[in-house]
N, C-alpha and C positions, 0 to 999 in steps of 0.2 A: 404411610409416606405421601400423603397429599401435601404436606409442607414442604418436603423435598423439591416436588416437582412445582409447586408454586412460587418457590423462592428462584426458581429457574426458567419462568415462563418467557417464550419468545414473543416479544411484542414488537409491532411494526411501529416506526418513528419516521414522519414524513415531513417534517420540518425541522429548521436548524432548532426552534425553541420549544417544540414539542416534546413532551416526555423529558424535560430537563432534568426532573429528579432521578431519572434513571442512571445518569451519569455520575451520580454522587457515591453511590454504594460500590464497595469493590469487596466482592466475596472473597474471604480469607482461606483458600484452598489454591493449590498448584494448579495452574492453567492458564488461559489468556480469555479475558472478557471482551469479547467482540460487540460494541454497538454500532449500528449503521442507521443513516437515515432511509434506508429501505428496507431493513429487516433487523431484528435484535436475535443474537445466538447466543445461549449461556455458556460461562466457560467451562463446565463439565462437558457439553458436546463437543467443544474445540479439544479440549485434552484427550477425549477418546478418539480423535483422528490423527494421534501421534504425528504432531506437525513438525516435519524436519525441514520443509520448503514453504515458501509463502503460497503457494498453490493449495497446499494441505489446510492452510489457515483460513483462506478468503475466498475460495471459488464457490463456495455454497452460497454467497451473499448475492441476491438477485442485483444485477447492473455492473457487477464486479468479476474480473477474470484475472488470472495471471499467466502471462504467455512465456515461453521458454522452457526447455526441459533440462538446460545445461546449468550447472550452479553459477556460472558467470552471467546468466541471462534470466535474472527475475526481472520481468516487466509487469506491473501493475497496471491493469487496464479496467477505465470506469467509462461505460456507455461508448466505447470504442477510442477514447483517448488515452495515451500512455503516460508514462510517469513524468515525462517534459512538460505535459500540460496540467499537471495535478501538484498540489502542494503537499509534498511527504515530509514528515519529522520524526525524529525519535528523541524523545524526552525534550521537546522543543528544538532541536537542532535540524536544520534544513539539509535534506539529503539531495537537493535538486543540482544536477550537474549533468554533463553530457560527455561520457567517456569514449564510446565506440558505437557506431551505428549497427554493428553485429553483436553487440553485448548489452545487457542492462545497465542500470546505473546504480543499483541498489544493492548494498550489503548488509542484511537483516538476517538475524537468527531467531526464529520463532519461539524456541524453548525458553527463552529469558522474557519473554514479554509478558508484562502485567495485564496490559489492556490495549485495544485497538480502537479508536473511534473513527469511522469513516462517513464523511460526507458524500453521498452520491448526487453529483450535481452540485454547482456552486449556489448555495442558498443563504449567504450570510455574508457581509462585509468583514467578519472576522478572518475569514480564509481567502486566499489570492489564486487558486488554481482554475483555469477555466473550466475543467472538467469536476472539481471536487477537491476533497482533502483528506489524507490520512494521518493521524496522530497516533504513533507508537509510544508506549510509556514503557519502562523497564521495571523488573522488581526491585523491592529494596527490603532491608532488614525488617522495618516495622509492618511490612505487608504481610511477611511470612511467620513472625512472632505470635504466639498464641496467648500471650499474656500470662502464661504459668511456667515458662521455661526462658532462660535467660540466652541460651544459645541453642542453634538447631542446625540441621543442614539436611541435604538430600543426594542421593547418587542415583544415576540413570544409566542404565546399560540397554542399547537397542540393536537389533539386527533386522535388516531388510534383505529377503531373498534377490532382491533385483537392484541393486546390488551393492549395498553400503552398511557399515556398522559404524554405531556413535557412542561416544562415554561423556557424562557430564557430572560435574560435583559443583555443589553449592555449599557455602558455610556462611552462616550469619547468627548475629548476635548481638546483645545489649551490653556494650562495654561498660558503660557508666549509666547513671539516672539520665543522662542527657545525650550520649553517644551511641550510636548504633553503626554496624558496619555489615556489608553483604560483599563477600568474593565469590566469583564464578568463573568456572572453566569448562570448556567442551573441546573435544575434537572429532572429526567426523571423516571417515576415510571412504571417498566415493569412488566406486570402479565403474567398468564400462557397463551399463545396464542393456537389458534386450528390450526392443519395441514389441508389439502385439504380434509380428510375423517372425520373431525369433532371430531377428538380425540384431547383432551386438553394435551398439552405438559407439564406436571407437572415438577416443579423444574426449572423454568424459572423465578420466582417472585423475584424480587429483584429493588433496587434502585440505579440509577447512577447520580452522581453528577460532575460538573467540574467547576472549577473558575480559571481565569486567569487575572493577571494584568500586564500591559506593559508600561513601562515609556521610552520615547524617548526624546534625546537632540539632537537638532542639533548644533553641536559644532561652526561650520561656514558653508559656502557655499560649502565645498567640504566633511565634515566629519560628521557623524551621529554616535551617541552611544545609544542602547537600553539595558535594563536590563527588564527581564521577570521572573515571578513566574507563575506556571501552575500546578494546582493540579486536580486530576481525582481519584475518589472513587466509587467502584462498590460493592456493599454490597447485601448479600442475604441468603435464606437457598436454596442451589443450589445442583444437583444431583452429585454423585461421578464422574462422566464421561459425561461432559457437551457435548462433541463432538459426543455423542451417542444420538440416538432418545429415546423417552418415552417409547417405547416398548422394547428396549434393558435394561434400566434401571430398567422397571417394572420385567422383567426375573431375573435380577441379584438380584433384592429384594424379590424376592419369590411371587410376585403378588402384592407388595407395592412398592412405589418409594421411598428409604431412600434419606433424605435430610440432608446437612450438612452446618452448619454456615461458610460462605466463605467470605473472605475480598481481594479484588485484588485492589491495589492502586498503584498510580504513582504520584511522585512529581518532577518536574523540576526547576533547578534554572540555569539561563543562562544570558549571556552577549553577545551582537551582535554589531559588529563595521563596519561601511561603508566607504569607501574612494573613492570618484569619481573625477578622474581628467581628465574624458573623455576617448578619445582612448587611451591616454598615460598609464593610469592606472586606474583600475576599481577593488576595492578589497572587500571582504567580509570576516570577521572573526567572528566565534561562537564559544564561550567557555560556557561549560554546565558542569552539574552533573544532571543525568537522574537516579532516583531510581524507582524500581518498587518493591512491596512487596506482597507477598502472605501468607495469614494464613487461615488455615481450622481446624476444630475439625472433626477428621474423626475417628470414631469408637473407642473414647475413647482417641485417640492419638492426640495429637496437632502436626500439620506440619507447618512450617514457613520457609520462606528465603526471602533474599533480593538480587535483582540484580541491582548493581551499576555501572553505565557507566559513566567514566570521560573522557573529550574529548576536541579537538580543531580541528573545520574545517575551513580551509582557502583556499579561491579560489580566484586567481586574474587573470585578462585578459589585455593584452596590444596590441595594434595594430601598426604595423610597414610597411611602404610602400617603396619599393626601386623599382625605374623606372617602368615598368608595372606590377609588381607582388606586392601583399598586403599579409602580414601575420598578423595573429590573435592568439596570444598566450594565451594559457590557464594553468596555473600553480597553484601549491599549495601543501598544507600537510593536510592530515588526520590522526590524532592519537587519538586512543581509549585505556582507561585502564579500563577493566571490572573486578570488585570485586564481586563473589557470595558466598553467605553465607547460609547454610541450616541448620536446624535441626529437628529432629523427636523424638516422643516417649512420655512418660509421666513421671511426677514426677522428681526422680533422674536419671531415665533411659532414657537419651536422646543421641542420636547420633548428633554429630556436623560435618559439614563439611566446609571447604573454599577453593576457588579457584580463581586463578588471571589470566589475559590473558592481554597482551599489544600488540596491532595492530597499526602499523606505515606504512603508505603509502606517498610518495614523487612523484610527477608527473607533466609531462608538456607535452602538445601537440601543435601543430602548423597547423592551418588552413591556407593554401597556396592557395591563388586565383590568377591565372595566366592571368585573365582577358579576357580569350577567352571561357569561359564557363566551364574550367576544374579548379576543386577544390581538393586539396590532404590535408589529414590531418593525418601527422603520430603522434605517441605518446609513451611514454615510462615511465614506473612505477616502483619504487622500493619498495618492501615490505619487511617488517621484523615484523614476529610473534612470540610471545613466551608466554609459558603457564605453570602453576605449580597449585598443589592443594594439600591440607593436605593428600590425599593417595599418592600423586605423587610429594613431595617435591622438588625434583630435577627438575630444569627447561628444558623444551623442546623448542628448538626455530629453526625457519626455515626462510631463506631469499630468496627471489624470484625476478626475473627481468621480468617484463610484456611489450610486445610491442603491437600497434595497428596501423592499416594503413586503412583509409577510402578513399574513391574516388567518388567524384560526376561530373557528366558531363552534362550541358545542350544542348540538341541536337538543340533546338530553344526555342522560348518564351512560348511554352506550353509542352513541353516534357523534362522531366530529368530522367536520369538513375544514379544509385548508386551503391556501393559495399563497403564491410567493412570486417576486419578480426581482431578480438580481443583475445588475449591470457588471460587466466583465473587463478585465484589462490584465495584461501581460507583455512585458518589454521582451525584445528579441532574445532568443536562447543563446546562452554562452557557446561558444565554438566547440568543435568535438576535439578531445585531447588525443586520440589516436592518429587521426588524419592530419594532425597539427594546424587547424583551421586557425589558431591564433598568429600563426605566420602568414597565412595566405588567404584571408578573406578581405575582400575591399569594402571600405565604408559606401553604403548607400546613403547619399543625402536626402533622398525623398521618401526614407523608409517611415512608417508609422507604426506604433504598437498595435497589438491586437487588442479589440474590444468587441464588447458584443452583449448579450443578455441571455439569462436563461430564466424560463418560465416553468412553474409547476403548479398543479392543482389536484387534490385528491381527497379520500374519504377514508376513516377507519371505523371500525365496529369492536368493541371490547366488552364483553358481558360473561357471567357465570351462569351456571344452571340453565344452559341452553342445550338441548338434544342429549341431557344427561351428562354433559360434561362439567368439568370443575372449572374450566376456562374455555373460551372461544374468541379468537382474534382474526380481524379481516382486515385487510389494507389494500388500497389502490392508488397510486400516483401516476398522473401523466405529465409527461415534461416536453419541452421544445427549448433548444438550446441553438442560438445563432452567433457564429464567431464571424466577426468582420476584420478585413485586412489580415487574413491568415498570411503567416510567414514561412516561406521555405528558402533555403539555400540553391543558387541557380547559378550556372556559368556567368561569368562577368561579361555583360554584353558589349563593352567598348574595346575587347580585343578579338582576335580571331582564334583564339584558343576554346575548344570544346572538349569535355570529357574529362577523363582521369588525369590528375596533377595540373590542372588549369586553375586560375584564379577562379574565387567566387564571390558572390555578395548576397545578403538577404534581400528577399523581394516579397512584397505583398501580393499574393496571386489571386486572392479573390476571397470568397465565403465559404463558410462550413456550416451546414444546417444539419442537426441531429434532433430527430424526434421520436418517442418510444413511451412504454409505461412499465412499471414494475408492480406486481401484485403479490400477496402471501396471506395465507389461511394457516392458522395454528388452532389445534384441538388438543386438550389434556383431560385425561379420566384417571383417576387414581394413579396406578405407576406406569400408565402408557401416555405417549404425547406422539403428535405427528405435525409435522410442518411442511406445506405445499408451497411452492413459489413459483412465479412465471415473470420473465424480464423480456422486453422487446426493444430494439432499437434499429433506427435506419438513419443511416447519414448520407450525406451528398457533398462533395467538395466542389464548389462552381468556380472554376477559373474564370478570370477576366476576360471577356471576350468569346467565351466558349460556351456553346449551349448544352443542356444537360448536367451531368455531372457524374463523377465516380464515386463509390463508398470510400471511407476511410480505410486505410491497408489493414487495420486490425480491428475492423468492427465484427462483434461477436453476432448479434442478428438476434434470434429468438432462442430462448433455452428454458426449460422447465426441470424441477426436481421435486422429489417427495424424499422427507426422512422420517422413519419411524424408530422409536425408542421405547424401550420396557425394562423395567427395573424389576428383576427377581429377588425381593426381599430377603426371603429365606437364605439365599445363596450370596447376598451381598455383590451381587452380578449386573452389569448393565448391559444390553443388547441394543445393537444399532445396526440398520440398514439404511443406504442412500442410494438413491436411484436418479442420475441425472441425463436429461436428454437435450443435446443440441442440434437444432434443425439446420437442414441444408441453406447455406447463405450466398447466393450468387455461385462462383465458382468453388464454394468450400463446401466439402462433404459434410453431412450431418453424422452424429454419432450418439450411443447411448452408453452409459457406465452405470455398473453395480459395485459399490463399495460396502463391506460388512465389518463389524468390528464387537469385540467383547471387553468389557472392563471389570476386572475382579479387584475389589478393596475390601478385603475380610476384616469384619469387626474382631475376630480372634487377634490380629496383628495392630488392635486400636487404630485401624483406617491408616496406617502408616506404611502398609505396601500395598502398591499398585502394580498390576500385571495387565497389559493390554495386549491382544491378539488381534490382529486386523487383516484383511485381504482387500487389496485396491485392484481395480480392473478384474473382477472376480472371472470373467468370461474371456480374458486376455485378447481385447478387442485391440486391433491397429486403428488409431485415431490421432488426429492432431488437434490440438486447441484452436478455435478461430483467432485467439490472441496472440498465437506465435506466427512464425512464417509459414507461409503455404503458397500452393500454387505453383507455375511454370514461368521461369524469366528466360529472355533472350540476352544471355551477357556478353559484352562487347568482346570480351577475352576467350571466355569459355564455352561460349555456345548456349545450347539449350539446357537448362537446368532445373531439376525438381527440388523446390525448397523446403518441402514439408518437414517440419521439424516434429516428428512423431513422438509420442508420449510414451512412456515405459510399460511393459505389457503386465501382465499379471504378476502382483508384488505380495509377497507375506510378510507382514511387519509384527516383530514381537518386541516389546520393551519390558523391563522391570525396574521399578523404582521403589526407593525406600528411603522414608523421612525419619530422622533420629533427633 
């Protein structure tokens, strides 16, 4: 079974260009292949986690966390920065919006994902996020067909003891020599779970459904066109503030937990074109319209809004060799038009707002291989960002040039060092839908975009036959990020109104500085493998004119993890144990978790049957992720509130899947 594990090795990747070949191959099994610039996790490891929430999929990646326990509140966190400061795409379609500060902005179903590419930190002009980028790709029929059958399918049934059930069905086939089709549907019934103290988290009871159809056409040997429709629905009677724990919502409700009919939906229509002429030209274009809708009946008023992203993502690669030097060019365009509409009130007393933003990026970078172990990657990007709204009809616009430079040097066959520096740029965040900021935010004529720089340096080691192992991989990356002219919404200073329901504007409040490191070690021998990781980050928000600085609200701090895997060949059984330790951070308590799982794929069923049994939070600990809401707040209306969004307690997960 050495080949089985050698095909699934967890390799550290520390710059955008390093280990570029790893991103090309996609294993032809059900699961999600996760590649990261801080570590690499094979798709079999992900499948054994029974991912039904983004936290299941991403929390083991150093430098990455997912805050929020509620289905409305999936918040990806990279080095303390949340999804509003990251570039997040599904099949090339931007997911960036701002729905409600007590909710997340993402509706993503892990079960249908083919791959996730995570750039921890901004290390390339190809991406636009201040803290990095995540690109999700969904499955297609050609990913799943094995070349022997014209049609196939999969049915999955899952049960979580704490407290949900789910069912999904996938059908796919080769309709003609050139046409293939995938149809997918799932439904998940999420009930009120219990935390580690046995307290039922009321207001979590809802239903999630996701359906997707993807039709692909191989035009010829070099061209492919696909069209996709993807719909996601999340409906339930939910708490007013899903990012806060049941204790907070009980206190706000005076002993009860008020629930509100809530609909949070996403619809995506997209077209995808691929052109492959080998090293000379490889191109992918994604044209899309991604719409997120939020509706809630809140204390007699209806609040609703739509965030619609229309855009084009086009990225091409071309190789050129001159004498002993080779060039790998990556170039393209990312264009995004965001239109946000919101309204709130009741009857004829409705307040309506509209906002529009245009974001254009043109970029090119060149990976220059000198043939002596040295690789340099310079890059340049032009950005143009404009924004206007009903409250600010006069358009504001900003233009900016970004540069980046990465260097990598192979000392020998085992050791490689690298360093990179990348300038940052981000225009002001679109206004929040639920608070109807489109109608109530005043234009700040002196507002500057957020800029800054991310610097990284590190080393990695990759060797076989060391300490008796088939493979040993070590990696370490140190980083320093500075964001200048950081933007926050504050009270409009030219009137006397302060607090809730007053006019606001965006203001540059100062600098954000983040520094830290990520480290990993992987060891594999026959059927056994282990991965050890450590991540550390420390941040300070330096307000203009104020000494010192506070950490970012969702800073995770230091965390460590150990994952052990063993494959019992005679039983076709994979056993897995994962330990995670998050250390105390300022006022945030530390915690540690143990998760175990077993995956059985019997040869007697030709590996078509998959039975997965796992236990999350094995020792039923009460804890809250540092990427979630934590601590105590003095609310102007409700007084002292404990905000901790406690994670579920012990959860036994059983799923059965069959491919046919």
